[in-house]
N, C-alpha and C positions, 0 to 999 in steps of 0.2 A: 504494501499499500504506500503510495507517494505522499511525501508531504504536501505536493501541489494540489490546488483545488481550484475550481472555475472561478472562484470569487476573487483570486489573488493573482496578481502578476508574479513570475518566478523572481523577478528582481527585487520584490519586496520581501523575499524570505531569505535574502543573501546572509543577513546577520545570525539567521537561525539554521543555517545550513553547516553542520559539522559531521565529522565521523564519529559514530556512537557505538559504545560496548554497553548494552543492557544487561545488567546483571541481577541475579536473585540468588540468596543462599538460605538453606535451612540448617539451623544450628541446634546444639545440644543445651543451649541457655542464653541468657542474655549479655554476658559479661564476655568481651573479647579476650581479654588476657587470661581468661580462666577457661572458657568453653570453647567447643570444637565445630567446625563445618561439617555437616552430614551429607549434604548434596549441593550442588551448584549448578547453574546453567547460565549461558552468555548466548545473547543475540546481537550480531553484529550488523549495524545499519550504516549506509553511505550518506552522504550530504543530502541526498534526494529522498531519504526515508526509506528505500527499498532494502531488504534483508539481504546480505551476503554471506553470511555465514552462521552456523549454530552449532552449540556444544553442551552437553549436559552429563553428569555422571554422579552416581553415588561415591561415597567416601567412607573409608574405615577410620574412624576417629580415634580409636584405640581407648574408648571410654563409654561411660554409659551414654545413651542416645537422648536422655532427658525426656520431655514431655511428649511421649509417643502419641497421646490423645490429639495433640495439635498437628504434628506433621506426619504421624503415621509410620515412621521410620524405625523398626525394631531392630534389635541387635542382630537377629536372623536375617532380615533383609540386607543389612550392611555387611554382613560376614562374607569375605571374599571379594570386597570392593577394593579399588585401589587406594592407598594412603596419598596424602595431598602431594606429597614429593613427586610422585610419579605424574601427576597432572599438570605441576606448576609450569613446565616449559610451555606447553600447548597453551594454558591459560595466559601466560605472560605475553606469548604472540599475538593473541586476540586483543589483548588490553592495551598494548604498546601504541602510543601515537593516537590514541583515542580517548574521548571524554567518557570516563565510567558514569553510568546512569542507573540509578536505583530509587526505590520508593522508601524513604529515610535512608538517604545514602550513605550518612555516616556509620550507620549500623553495618552494612555491607562490607563497606570499605575498610573500618577497623576490623572486621573478622578476616578479610582477605590479607590485610596487611600483617597481622599476628600470624596467620598460617604461611604466608611467605617468609616471615622472619624466622619461624620453626624450621623451614626448609632451608635457611642459611641464604636465602634471596631476598631482593627488594621488589615490593610491588610496583610495577612499571607504569603508575599513573600519576599524570602532572595536574589534571583537573577532573573534577566530579560535578554532576548536576543531579540535584534531588528533585524527584517529581512532585514530592509533597510541598517542598518550597516554592517550586514553580507554580503549582496550583494554589498556593497561598496568594501569590500575587494575581493569578488570573481571577481567583475568587469565584468559581462557578457556583451556580445556584444549587448545590447539592446538600443533603443532611449532614454528611461529613466527608472526609477526604481518604478515607480507606481505598484500597486498589479496587475492590469490588464495586463500590459506589461510583468511582470515577469511571470504570469500565462500563457500567450501565449507563452513565450520563453520556458518555462519549460514543455509545454503540458499539463497544468492543466486546467480542463474545468471551466469557469465562467459562472453562470447562471443569477445572479441578483446582480448587483453592488450596494454598499450601503445597502445590507441586511446583518445584523449582522452575522446570522448562514451562509449562503452562503459565506460571506467574510472569515468567521473562516474556513471553509471547504476548500476553496481555499488556504488560507493562510498555512494550514496543508500540502497540497501538495507542495506548494512553499517551506515551510522549509524542508521537505524531499529532494527535489531535490538540494536546497541550501547546505544541509549538505554533500550530496554525493560530490559536486563540491568543497566544502572545504576540504573535505577529500582527493580527487584526488589531489588538490594543497598544503595539508598538512598545511592548515591556521588554526591558533588557533581561537577559537571562541570568539567573543567579549562580553563577559558576563559582565554585570554591577552588582555590588553589591547595594542592594537597603536599605537604612536607612529609619526607619520610617517617613512617610510624616507628622506626627502629632509634630514633632521637631519643636519648634518655630523658628529655624532658617530659616524654609521655609516659614513661614507665611509673605508675604509681608505686608509693613506698608501702612497706608492710605496714598494715593496719596497726593502729594503736587502740587498745581497748579503752574505750571512754570510761571515764570515772563514774562510779554509780551513785556518787553522793553529791548533794548540793554544796556549794561553797559556803562555810560558815562565817567567812570573814577573816579578818587579820588575827596573826598570834598574838595573844595578850602576853605582855612582859612576864616571865616566869611562869606562864600557863602552858598547858599540854597542846600538843597537835590534835587536830580533829579530822577525822576522815572527811574528804572533800576539799580540804585546804589546797589552795595552789601554790605550789612552791616550784622555785627555779633554782638552778645551779649556775656557778660561774667561777672561772678560775682552776687551777690545779688542785686535785684532791689527794687525800693520803690513800684511799683505797679507789680500785677503778670506778671511774664515773658510772659506767654500766651497771656496776653492782648496787651503787647507792640509789640509782633510779629505779632498779628492780625491787629494791627493799621497800622504797617509798610506794610504788605502785601496789605492791602485795598489801601494803598497810592501809590502802584505801585513799592515799593522797593523789592530787591531779599534778604530776610533774609537767610543766611548761617550758617552752623554749625562749619565752621572753618575759618581761617584767611590765606590768601595768599596774594602775591604781587598785585593780582588784587582786594583785599577788598578796598572798597570806604571809610569805616569808622568803628571803633569798638566803641562799647557803653559799658562803664564801670563806675561804681561809686568808683572804686579803681585801678587806673591804675598801682599801684605799688604792685597788689596782687601776681604777679609772676605766674598767671595761664598760661597755654599753649598759649592761644589766646593773652594775653597781651604781653608775650615774643616775640611772632611773630610778632605782630604789631609794637613793638619797633624795631625789626630787619628789618623789610620791610619799616619802615617809614609811616605806615598806621596813618592817623588822628584818634584821640581817643576823644570822646565826652563822657560827663557825662549824666545821665539820663534827668535832666530837659531841657538841652540844645537839647538833641535829640526830646524830646516831643514837645518843643516849634518849631523846624524845621518841625516836622511832619505836622504842621498846614498850611505849605505854601510848599508842593513839587511841583516842577516844572515839566513841561511835558517833557517826555522822547521821545525817537525814538523806534517806534514799530519794533519788529523783521521782520515783514511781509515786510516790505520795501526793495526792491532790492537795493543792494549796487552798486555803480558805477563801481567797480571792477568786479562785476559779470555780470552787463549788457554788459560789453564790450567783454565777451567771446561769441562769438555766439554758438548757439547749431547746430548740425548736420541738414543739410537739410532734411536727410532721415533716421530715427531711424534703427539701425540694425535689421535684422530680425533672425539672427542665433547667431553669436558671437558678442560681443561689438567691437567698433572700438577703437584702440588705439590711444591715441593722446599725443603730448608732452604737459607737465604741465608747467604753468607759476611758479608753487611753486617749492621748492627744491624736488628733487626725493626722498630724505631721510630726513623725518621730523627731525627738531630740537627737543630737548627735551622739554617738557612744562615747565611752570614756577613752580619752586620747592615751596611746602607749607611747606618745612623743611630746615633747615640750610643745606648748602652745605655738602656733605658728606666730611669726612676726606681725606686729599691727598693720604693716603695709599690705599684707595678703592674709587677712582673716577667712575662716570659713564664712561664706556667703549663702546663707539659706534663701531659697526661693521665697517672696513676699507670701505671707499666709492668703489662703483662699477662703472666700466665704462659704458657710455650708451650704449644700446643695437644697435646691428650692424644694418645697414639698411636692409629692407626685399628685397630680390632679388630673383631671379628665382633658385639660387643655395642653396636650403634647402632639401638636400637629406634625412633627417631624418622626414620630414614633416609627420605627422600622425602616427608616431612610438613611442612607450614608451620603453625606455631603462633602465634597472636595472644595476647599477654599483656595483660591489662587490670587497672588498679588498682594498688594498693601504693605504697609509697614509691618515690623515684627509686632509690636503691640497691637495694631489693628488686626492683623491675622489671629493673634491670640485671643482677641475679644470675640472676633467672628466664630471661632471655633467653639469658644465658650457658650456662645449664643446658641449654636446648633445644638450641644448637648443640653442646654437648659430647656430647649423646645422637644426634648425627647429623641433627638437623633443621634448618630454616630458621626464623629468628625474624622475623615479620610485624610490621608497625607500623600498616597499615591493614587493613580488611576488604576481602576481594575473593573472587572463586570459587574462588581456589586454597587459601585457607584451610581447613585439615583439623581444626584442634582450636583451643579457646578455653580459656585458663587464667585463673581468677579469682584475683587476690589480694584483700587487703582493700580493700573499697569498689569492687571492679570490677564488681559487679552494678549501680551506678548510672551506669556508662558509657553515653552516649546511644546507642551502638550495639546495646545488650544487647536492646532491643526487636526489632530487625530478625534478630539472632543467634538469638533465642527462635524467631521466627516461621519462620525457614528451617531451624530445627533443627540448628544446628551443634553438634557434640559439644563440651560443656563440662565442665571439671575444675577442681577446687580445686587450692590449691598443692602439696598433698602428692603429686599425681599425678606430678610432676617426679622425685620419690625413686624411683618405680618405675612407670613407665608401663603401663598396661594399655589396649591399643589394638585396634580393629578393623580388618580388612584394608581398604585402599583400593580402590575400585572401579577396574577396568580400562577406561579410556576410550580409544578410538580417536583416534589423533593426539596423544596426550599425549606432551609432550617429556620427554626425560630431565632429571632434576633437576640444577640448576646445582651445581656445586662451592661448597660453603659454606666460606668463609675466615674465620678469627679475626682480629682486629686484629693487623696485622704478618705476616699470612700473605702468601707469594709464590707465584707461578705463573708457568710459562713460557706465552706465547701461542702457540696453535697455528699452524703455518706450513707448510699443505700446499704443496709444490710451490715453494717460494721461500724466502727468507732473512727475509721479514717477512710478517705477515698480509696477504692479498690485499685485503680490503675494510677501509675505514676504520674504526678501532676506536671504540668509544663506551664511555663511562664515565658512567652515569645516577645521580643522586643524588636521593632523594625522601624526605619526611618526613611527618609527621601531617598529615592532610587538615584538622584543624581549627586548624592553626598560623595565628596572625594576624599575626606579625611577618614583615618581609621578610628573605628569605635570599638572597644572591647567590652563585652558584657561578662560580668563577674558574679560568683556568689561566695558568702559567707555562712556557714553553719555555726550560730552561736548559741551561748548558754544562757542562763538567768542573768549573767554579768554583762551581756551584750559582747562577748570575748569568744572568740574561738577556743576551742579544748585543745587543739594542737593545729601547727601551721598548715597542715594538709588539709584543713576543712577550708581552706581559701581555694575556690576552684576558679581558675581562668585559663588563657589559652595555652600557656605552657605546662598546666597540669590540669586537663580537661575533666578530670573526675576525682572526687575524694577517694581515700583507700578503700572506704567500705562500699564504694559504687552506688551510694544512695544519692548523691547529687552529681549530675553530668551537665556539661556544657555541649551544646550541639551547634556546630557552625553551619548553618543552613544556606548562606549566602553574603555576599559583602554588604549588604545592608539588612541582615536578619540573622539574630542568634536567639538560641532556646536554651533555658535552664530547665531540666528534667529533674524532677524530686520523687523518690520512692518514699512517701509519708510513713507508710507502714513499717518500714524497715529502719527508719531513723532511731538511734538510741533514746532513751528518756533525757539524757543530757541535752539533746538538742531542743532547745525551746522555739528556734526561729531560724528561717533561711532568709537572707537579706540578698536580693537581686540589685545589682547597680550596674552602671554604666561609666566608661572612662574614655577620655579623648587623648590619643597621643599627639603630642607636639602643641603648637600653639593656638590652634582653632578652639572654639568654645561651643557650648549647646546652643547659645544663641546664633552661631552661624549655622549649626545643623537645622534648628528649627524643632518642630513637634517629633517627640517619640511615641510610637503607638504600642500599647502593651495589650497582648490578649492572652487568656489563660483558659485551660480547660484539662480534661482527663486523658492525657496522652496525645502524641504529636499528630495522630490522624482523625482525632475527634474535632467535631465543631466546638469552637471556643464559647465557653459559658459566659465570660467576662472580657470586657475590653474598656480601654482607657486612653486618652490622649493627653500626655504631658508636654505641655509646650510653653511654659511660663519662664524658661531659663534663659539667662543673658550672658553673663560672663563666666559661667560654671564650667569646670572641666571634669568634675565628676558628680554623677547624679544618681540617687538613690531611687529606684524605679518602684519596688514592691517588696513587700514581705509576706511570707507564710509563716503564721505562728501559731501556737497552742493557745486554746483558752478552754480550760476545764477539759471536757471530753472532745472538744471541737477542734478543727483546724481552720484558719481564717486567712483570707487573703485581703491585704491592704495596699491601695495604691499609694505611693509616698510622694515623688517629685520634688525631693528636697536636694538641692545641689550645693557644691563647694568650689571655691576657686582653687583649691589645692588639688594635687594630682592623685594618681592611684595608689602610690606608695604610702603616702600620708594616709589615705583612707584605709588602706590595709592595716597600718600600724594602730590606728584607732580601734581596730577590731581585735588587737592582740596578736596580729601576724608578725613575726620576726622577719622584717626585710632588712637584708644586708645593706650597709652603707656604701 
């Protein structure tokens, strides 16, 4: 099947014509560094979309095949299949000099990269394209973005789900249709450059067991150590450092790699050494112990309070009588709508560059029947930065969603001063999108939206500082890993990194590896992962059910590399839902930033038996390193 269609001039598809290797893998689990590929298939397409080659095989993983009820690949079926090493040369030949395409491409890419590494080879892929990310840009009117749903929408026949070869053939058809739709809208393709996964930056460290006890605070003079106390060590020790740390952990203490105002005690034999930890302990008034005193106190560590205990403040908040079935319910939150900055682990910034929070936002208007833009997605073009911010705020006030990019789901376009010169206007005019002047937002007159089969329910639109309970059908936490996706204008040229911090009651990471970023895209337990979906879109996935009790909150933030600011970038769009293929249940547009270089986007946090999502939108002029230190991450100078 060709990419070409009677509706398009072939020259218009030039930017969408590449050599493609469409891939699907079935695996024994979800963690690429641990689990194995059981079967794989590749379909090769030329720039015109025509298939030129095809390959599929079962593989002997040398381990238990995992969820047979999902993929149907029993040990008996896999017995006698080749090991990955034997098929690696042929697979490499099919992938080389082609764009790897997969549905949730980072998953397939990571598994293949780890298999090639085990075979002593390098995955020969320089770029990949995720059809999930591509269809998030296209935004077709479907209930979700699962492969089967997209196949039905685009008219691609699916024979056997979770069969690698059939899934790959189906995905090839979905790719062709998605490329045609992207060309119709003139959307840039979300290519991702692929560094070699053998780079040690991508190798997660051995997991540290989270401390089971809450931090009781500072060590009192002459008092005992208490389970849950945060202790740090610096300088030379009389006995091996590893042995001291092991004894402390076994006693129930939380051994940290950095010092902050939440540290209970610093252990050092030379308090005047001038080390970074010693300087920080002096600045924060953290008690200092020498090694003999610490060893003596380790012999009688008092019992602490386990994290599992429900706090009185949590118990006082009732859970909803009926969990939501479509969109989460919005609640007023007893905590501030915009979080205060966490305790800094570095001296306060110089007065010339203080943290600069985004100005407070007024509370959202009460929900009434007067929401004329409910269910509509409005793209605002032109105007000054404050004018565009005000216009998008008005869209939300009227019940609509503020778009930042052109997609198939946009229902209206508002033109502020200069908006007619936007490069997207040629396509908007050609496709006859309804356009309006700025005055339209004062009293919008709208035409009814067409009723399309399969159209999902509109996500709940949150203002900055808005809070919702996550749906919890049949359990205390959402069953699927929860995702928070951040996207920004597709013409953005500066580099933006989305990051996450897994923090405890003190708003501090339990250990440095709970800082998830490009160089360490998952924490050691694999409960929080960064997915690079494209140059203007990144996703944080959180397995809420697997987080340890010490993890009270996951903070999602963004940072700009270099001199640009979020005022230069403009609005950041946030969407959140149960898994990467599900329709988002919540969305928000954060666009009040001006000179900030780091921006807190959203928080997933425990509140009694519930998990909640809060949009934040608070920014700082300082960079990512300072933000990481404020959450207790030990960043080398």
